[in-house]
N, C-alpha and C positions, 0 to 999 in steps of 0.2 A: 499214103502208106508206101508206095513205090519209091518215093523220094527218101523216106526214112530207111528202107532197106538198102538203098545205094549208100546212104551216109554210113550206116553201120558196117557195110562191106569195106568201105574206104578206111574206116577206123581200124578194123581188124587187120587189113593189109599193112597199114602204117605200123602197127605194133609188131607184126611179124618181121617187117623190113628192119626195124631198129633192134631186133634181137640178135642179128648177125649170126644166127645158127648156134648160140651158146646154150649150154645146159644149165637149167636153174633148179633150185629147190624152193619149195613154197613156204611162205610164212604169212602171218596175218598182221595187219596194222590195226591198232586199237586207238579210237579217238573218243575222248570223254567216256571211257569205260565201255564203249560199244564196238563190238567186232564188225569191221567193214569187209570189203572184198579182199581176198588173198592177193599178196603181191609176190613177185619172184625175186629171190636174193641169190647172188653168185655162189656156186659151190666153192668149198675151201681151195685155195690155190697151193697149199702146202700140206697134202695128205700125209697121214702117218705112214712111216716105213718100218720094215722089220730089221732086226739086227741080232747077232748071235753073242757078241762079246764086246768089251770095251778095250780100247788101245789108248793108254796114257802116253803121250808123246813128250819126252823131254829133250831140249835142244842144248847143245853147247854153244854159248853165245859167240865166242871167238870165231867158231867155224861158220856161223851164220853171217857174221860181219865182215869176214876177210876175203869173200869171194870176188869182190869188185862189183857185184850186182846191186848192192845196197850200201847206204851210208848210215852208220850207227852213231849214237851220241855217247861220248865218254862220260864216266868210266864204264867199260864193258864188264859185266858181272863175271866173277871167277867161280861160279857155281852153275849147275844145270838149272835152266828155267823152263817153265811149262810152255809148250807149243799149243797143246789142246787135248781134249779128251774126244776120241773118235769111235763111235759105234761102228762095228765091223761085221762082215760076214765070213763064215768059215771058208767059203769058196775063194776068198781073196779079191772079190769084186768090190770096188768102191761103192758106198752107198751114202750119198750126201743129200742135204736138204736144198730147197730153193726158196729162200725166205728173205724179206727185207725188214724183219722185225727189229725195232729199235728199243734200246733200253730207255725207259722213262727216267725222270729226275729222281724219284724215290729209289729205283733199283740202282742207279749210279751211285747215289749217296750211300746206300748200304754196301755196295761193293768197295767203295773207296774206304770205308771204315775197316775193311778186312786187310790187315797188315800183310797177310800171306799173299794176297792177290797183288799188291803193289810191288812186293819184293821178288816174288817167285814167278809172277806172270806178267812181266812188264812188256811194253811195246818197245823193243830194242831200237827201232828206227826213230821213235819219237816218244820217249818216256813220259812226257806230259800229256799224251793222247792214248792212255791205255784203253779207254772205252772203245775206241775204234777196232782194236784187236779183239777185245772181248766180245764185242757185237759180232764181228766177223765169225769167230769161232762158234758162237751160239747159232747164228743164222745158218752156217753151213753144216754144223755137226750136232746141233741140239734141238733145233726148232721143230723137226718133223719126227722125233723119236719119243716114245712113251718112257718115262712119265714127265718129259721136259717140255712138251708142247705147252705154250702159253705160260711156262714157269721158268724163265731164264735163271732166276736165283738158285732154283733147285739144280740146274745143270752145273752152275759154278760151284755149288756146295758139294756136289758129287765129285767134281774134279779135285777140289781141295782135299776132300776125304781120302781119295786114292793117292794123291801126291804125298800126303802125310805119312802114308804106309811105307813110302820109298825112302823118304828123308834125304840125306846127303849122298848123292851117288858118287861124288868126287872122292870123299873119304872112303866109301865102300871099295872103289877101284884101288885105292892105295893100300888099305889094310888087307884086302882079300887077294890082291894081285901084284902089289908093288908098282902100280900104274899111276903116273902122276903127269899133269900137263907139262910139255916141254917142247921147245922149238928145235931140239937136237935129236931126241929119242924117236924111234919107231917102235910101234907095238903091233903084235899080231891080233887080228880081229878075234881069233879063237881064244886068246889070252884074256881079252876084254869080256867076252861072253862068259868064260870060265870064272872069272872073278865075281861076276854078278851072280852066277848060278851058285857058287860056294856060299854066298851070303844069304840068298833068297830061297835056294833050291828050286828055282824056276828059270827057264830059258828066256832071255829077252830077244828082241829084234833090233839089229843095229843098221843105222843109215849112214851113208857117207856122202860127202860132196868134194869139191876141188878148190883148193886155195887159189885166189887170184895171183897171176904172175908166175908162180912156180908150177901150178897145176898139179901139185901133190895131192893125192887122195888123203882125206882127213875125216876123223870121226865127227859126225854132225848131230845125229839123234839117237836116242836110246828109247825104244818102246817097251813098256811094261803092259802086259795083257792081263785082263781081269774078266772073270765070269760075271754074268749079269747080277749075281748076288753080291759082287764086290770082293770075291776071293781071287787071289793071284792064280794064273794059269800059265802054262808054257805057251810061248808065241809060235812055236813050230807045231802046235797041236793040229790035227787033221790036215797034215801036209803043208802048212804054212812056211814060207821062207824065213830065214833068220838074218840074212845079210841082203841089204838093198842098196843098189847103186854103189857098191863098193868095188867095182871093176877098177882096173889099175892103168893109168897112163904112163907110169914109170916101170922100169924093169923090175920084176919081183923074183927073189931067189926061190920062192915056192908059190907059183901061181894058185895052188889049191888052198893056201893058207896066207892070204895077203896080209901085208903090213900097212899100217896107217899112221898118220900123224895125229897127235892130240895136242893141239897148239896151246901154248901158254898165253893167257889173256893179257897181253901187255897193253 
C-alpha cells in the first residue's frame, strides 16, 4: 500500500509539473458513449473585446504606393480602396485582436466570388494575394469582436455593406468641392472635410502621410465612422480628432489650416 501511495504522489507531481501554471477549463471526453474522467482544455486565446463604433478606413492607393516604403504592382487604382473595418473606442484607444485565424478553402472561394472584394479591397503590394490582406484585417480587427468571432465572412459582409453606403469618394470630392487628384494642385484639409460633409452631412477623419523623395504631405486615408447599428456618425463625436498625421514638413501659409497633395495615380 505504501508503494502505491508513493506512485500516486509521483503521478500527481508529474501532472502539476507539466501544466506550467496555465489556467484550464474542464471538459469531458466520451468514449463509446460513456463519459470518462474530465480533462482540461486551454482557455480561449482571443477573448472577446468591447467596442463603441466602427471606423471604415478607405485609402488613396497612390499615397500608399509612393512613400518609398513599399512596392506596388501596376496599374495603381484611380479610386479609393478599402483598408479595413476597425471597431473603435470613444476614448481613442486602439483595441485590436490577437489571432492567427486562417481563412479556409470554402471561405476563400466565397470571398473570391465577390467582385467588390477583388476590385475595392485589393492587396496593392500583391494583387494576386488578396487573401493575405483579408486574413490580416480579420485577425487584427474582426476575430475578437461580436458578432464576428468565428465568423470571418460576416466581418467581410459588414465591411462591404458599409463601403457600399459611401460609394465613389473621388467623385464626391469633385462634385462637392471641386477637388480632383493632381500633381500640381494643393488642397486645404478643411476643404476636403467640408466636401465630404456637404454630401453625407457627417464629418470624416482624414489621415496623411509623406511622399517619398519630396517629403510633401499628402492625403492618404479617409475614415467614415458608423454606429454599431450601421448608421453614419461624426468621426469627431465625443472629442475624437479629425486630422491625423497631417503635420507639415513644408512651409505652410496657414499652419492652422494645412494644405496637402492629392496625387494623381500615374
